N, C-alpha and C positions, 0 to 999 in steps of 0.2 A: 499658376497664373490665373488671376481672377478677372472676370469680365463684368464691367459695370454697364448696366442698361439705363439710359436716361428715362426719367419718368415722363410719360406723355402729358402734354399740356391739356387744359380743359377744352380748348378748341379742337385738338386732335381726338379727344375722347368723345366729344359731342358731334364730330364731323359725320360719322355714319348715320346718326339719328336724323340729321337734316339733309343728307345727301339724296338727290333725286327728286326733291320737291319741285313742282311746277311753279316757278316764281311768279308768273303772270296771274295764275289762278289765286295764289296766296295773296298777292298785292290787291286784287279786286276784293277779296274777303276782308282784308284789313281796312281798306277805304270805306267799305259799306259798314263795317263795325264802328268805325269812328263817327260816321254819319248817325248811326243809331245811338251812340253815347251822347252826342251833342243834342240830338232831338229829345232823348229821355231826360237830360239835365234840365231842359227848358220846360217840358210838359209835366215832369214829375217832381219839380223842386218843392211844390207845396202839396205833394201827394204821398206823404209818409216817406218810406225808404225806397221808393221805386227806382231811383237812379242807382243807388248802391246795390240794390238787388239785381238790377239789369246788368250792371258791371260784373257782379258775381256770377250770374248765369252765363254771361259771355266767356268768363274765365273758365268755367266748368266745360262749356262747349269747346273752347280752344284746347284744353287738356285732352278731352275726349277725342277731338279731331287728330291731335298728334299721336295719341295712343293707337287709335284705329288705323291711322295711315301706316303704322309699322307692321300691321298684319297683312300677310300676302292675300291677294284676293281669292286665291284657291281655298285658303282657310276660311275666309268669310263665306264662300259658297257652301262649304261643309256645314256651316251653322245656320243656313237658310231654313231648313225644315224644322229644327228645334225652336228657332225664334218665332217662326210662323205658328207652330203648335202652341207655344206658350201664350202668344198674343191672342189666339182664338179662345183658349181656356180663360184668360183674363176677361175677354169680352163677355163670355158666357157668365162668369162669376159676377161681372158688373151688372148684367141683366137680372141676376138672382139676388145679389146681396149689395148692390151698389148704393152709393150716397146720392140722394136726390136733392138738387138745388134748382130753384126756379122752374120746377116742373120737368127737369131733365135728369136722367140717371146716367151720368157720364163718368163718375169717379168711383174708385175702389179704395177703401181704407184698409191697408195692411200694415198699420203702424205709421206709415206715411201715406198721404193721399196721392194716388196715381190716376192718370187718365189713359187707360189701356188703348184707346183708339189712336193715340199718338204713335204707339209702337207699330201699328199697322201701316203707317206712312212709309216705313222702311221695310217691314217684314213682307208686305205684299209684293212689291217689286223684286225683293230678294228671292222669294219662293218661285215667282214666275220666271225670272231669269235662270234660276237653278233648273227648272223644268225644261225650258227650251234648250239649255246647254246639254241636258241628258238626251234630248230628242234631236240633237243636231244631225242633219243629213237624212232624217226619217220623218220630217214633219208632215202631218196629214190633218184633215179637218177635225177628227176626234181630239187631237192634241190641243187645238185652239178651243174646242168646247170645254175640255177639262180645265184649261187656263181660265176660261170665263167663270167656271164654277168656283175655282180657288179665289177669284176676285169677288164674286157675287156674295159669298157667305159672309165675310167680314163686313162688306159694305152694307149688307142687309141688317146685320146686328147693330152697326153704328147708326143707321137711319132710324132703327127702332128706339134709340135712346131718348129722344131724337137729337141728332147732331148732323144737320144737312151739310154744314161747311166742311167738317172733317170727312164726311162720307164722299163729298165731291173731290177732295184732295186725294183720298185713297183710291177712288175710282180712276181719277186722272193718271196717277202714278202707275197703276196696273195697266191701264189702256196703253200708255206709252210703251211699256215692255211688249205687249201683244202686237202693237203696230210695228215696232222696230224688229220684231221677230219675223215679220213677213206677212202680216194680215193683208188679205187681198183688198184692193180698191173696190172690187165689185161688191164687197160687203160694207165698206166705209161710205161710199157715195150715197146709197139709198138712205142710210142713217142720217147723213148730213142734210140731204134733201128734206127728209121728214122733219128734222129739227128746224130748218129754215121755214118750212110751211107752218109749223106750229108757232114759231116766234112771230111770223107775219100775221097769222090769224089772231094771235093774242093782242098785238099792237093795234090791228085794224078794228077788232071788235072788243077792245079792252073794256070800254064803258059798260057794255051789256054783260060781258062775262064776269065782271067784278061786282055785279049786283048781289046783295046778301042772299037772295033765294037761289042763286045758281050754285050748285055743288060741284066741287072739283075732286078728282081722285087722289088728293093729298090732304095733309092736315090743314086745319083752318088757319093757323098762324103762318104756314108756308104760302097759302093763297094770299094772305094779307100782305106778306112781303113783296110778292110779285105785283099786286095791285098798287101798293105804295110806290113801287118803282115807276109804274106807268104814270101816276099822278100823286106825288107826295103832298101836294097842297090840299088834298081832300081832308087830311088830318094833320095839320101843321104842328100841333102841340102834342100829338100822340105818336102814332106809328110812323108818320112822315118826318118827325123832328130830327132824327139822326141824319137822314139824307139831306134835308134842307140846310142844316147847320154845317154839314160837311162841304156842301157846294158853296155856301156863303164864305166859309173860311178859305177855300181854295181860290175863289174869285177875288177876295179882298187882298190876297197877297200880291196881286199885280205881277209886274215883270220881275222886280228885284226883291219883293217881299218887304214886310214891315221891320225886319231885323230880328236878330237873336234876342229872345226873351221879351219881345215887344208885341207878340200876337194877342190882340184884344179878344178875339173869339176863344182863344185858348185859355188865357189867364183870367178871363171873366167867367170861365167854365160854361160857355155855351156849347162847346164841342163835347158830346157824350163819349165815354170810353176813349178819352184822348191819349191815354198811355198804352192802349191795346189796339183794338181794331181800327180806330180812327186816328192813329198817330200820324198817318200820312197827311191828313187834313191840317193838323197843327204844323207839320213840317212845311207844307205848301204855303201856309199863311205867313210864316216867318222868313222863308227863303224864296218865295215867289216862283215864277215860271223858270227862271234860270236855275234855281236850286232843284226843281222837279226834273228838268232836263238832265242835270248832272246826275241825279239819283237814278233816273232811267238809263242813262249811259252806263253807270256802274253795273246795274243788273244786266244790261245787254252784253257788256263785256264778259261778265261772269258766265252767262249762258253760252255765248259763242266759244269761250275757252273750254267750258265743260263739254260742249259738243265736239270740240277738237280732240279732247282726251278720249271721248267715247269712240270717235271715228278711227282712232289709231290704237284702240285697246287690243291686247294680244289674244283674247278669247271671246267666244260668244257671250258667256256670262258677264264678263267685264264690260263688253260693249253695251249690252242691254241695260245693266244696272246703272252704268255711268250715264247713259242717255236718259233713263227714266228719272234719276235724281236731278240731272240738269234741267230737264223740262218741268220738273216739279217746282223748281225755283221760278220758272216762267209763270206757272199756274198761280202760285202764291202771289207774285207781284201783280199779275194781270187782274186777278179776281179782287184783290184788296184795293188796288187803285181804282178799279172799275166801280166797286160798290161805294167807296167813299165819294167819288165824283158823280154818283147818281146814274151810272150807266148799267149797273148790275144790281140785283137784289142784295140786301144786307144779309150775309150768311155767316159772319163770324170767322173770317179767314185773316190771320195775322200777316203783316208784312215782314219778311225775313230781315233780321238785324235791327229793325226799327221798332217793331211792336214789342211790348213787354210780355213775357211768358216763359216760365221755367221749363216745362216739359217740351214746349215747342222749340226752345233754344237748344235743349239737349238733343232732340231729334235732328235739328239742323246741323249740329256738330258731328253727329254720327254719320249723316249723309255726306258731309264734306270730307270726313275722314276716309270713307269708302272711295270717294272720288280721288282724293290724294293718293290713296294706296294704288289705284289703277294707274294714275299718272306716273308714280314711282316705278311700277312694273313696266310701263311703256318705255321709260328712259333707260331702265336697266337692260331691257331687251335690245334696245338700240345700241347701247354701249358694249 
């Protein structure tokens, strides 16, 4: 007597792959990706193959997200130290043998051109979450000091390139892990007060401090960025051009925007870097205040859903890395929108899903994959 087994359908075979995904998290990612494609089609239609390349980068990030989401977060934790070590070696190699463009040595040519600092956006929170997981229940001041060293070394190497924007993002991602691990408010409050005093002093005495003869303990171009933020009209055709044109584009969009493909600031090429750092200005011009609020709502939902995943994560490592990745999305969006609208210095931070960038998109897919993996673990544990 023979037994015939029915061949499983494609849906049955693919079921385990997609089982356990956080639907709301995935929906927010898809909607933001659609907004990014629409924006890039408009701003990049006369900019070579930017739209096609942006779609390809999104597809690569999507595949990477799906692959990484299948890896248990315990396995991801075991890879934290190797990934961090490789990232540091690549940063050192970049300092020694890197490719220099426009005065910055940020890239490494190994057959393909890489930007190793992008790796640190993920590897730094990974190594810190790994460290705090291993010190669970035994945390003391030296553990936080070592965590600060693990954070400071790559940040210092990235600042040296120089790349202040990426250094800021890496530092923020690492700080989120340290904060969520239980950093005392007694240490945070003095730092916050010092920062507020420094900002207030800078705004109040900005005219005097920005005089050419006054030296700052930072690079000259970084001083110029801060002084341009305080008054971009002092050099409207030079250092202040980016900020002024970004604000004009955002303001000219009005409530409802000028319409898709109808942005004059965008298509007359007044907006610099309109496919990368200043893509939000082009989006604002064409879709107006209503479009901006919708985009902000999308990022807000993504962030709150990510924090929900972090809060219900099954382990310390999962909670810390999920929280850091989620808050990194907040940092990206806040800094990019702030610099484009003239509220923050121009530091070269892309807007997730919207701005063009291959390495940044891959890093985004990797982070989302880790977040999805933790969400799957939470649902599996619950079921």
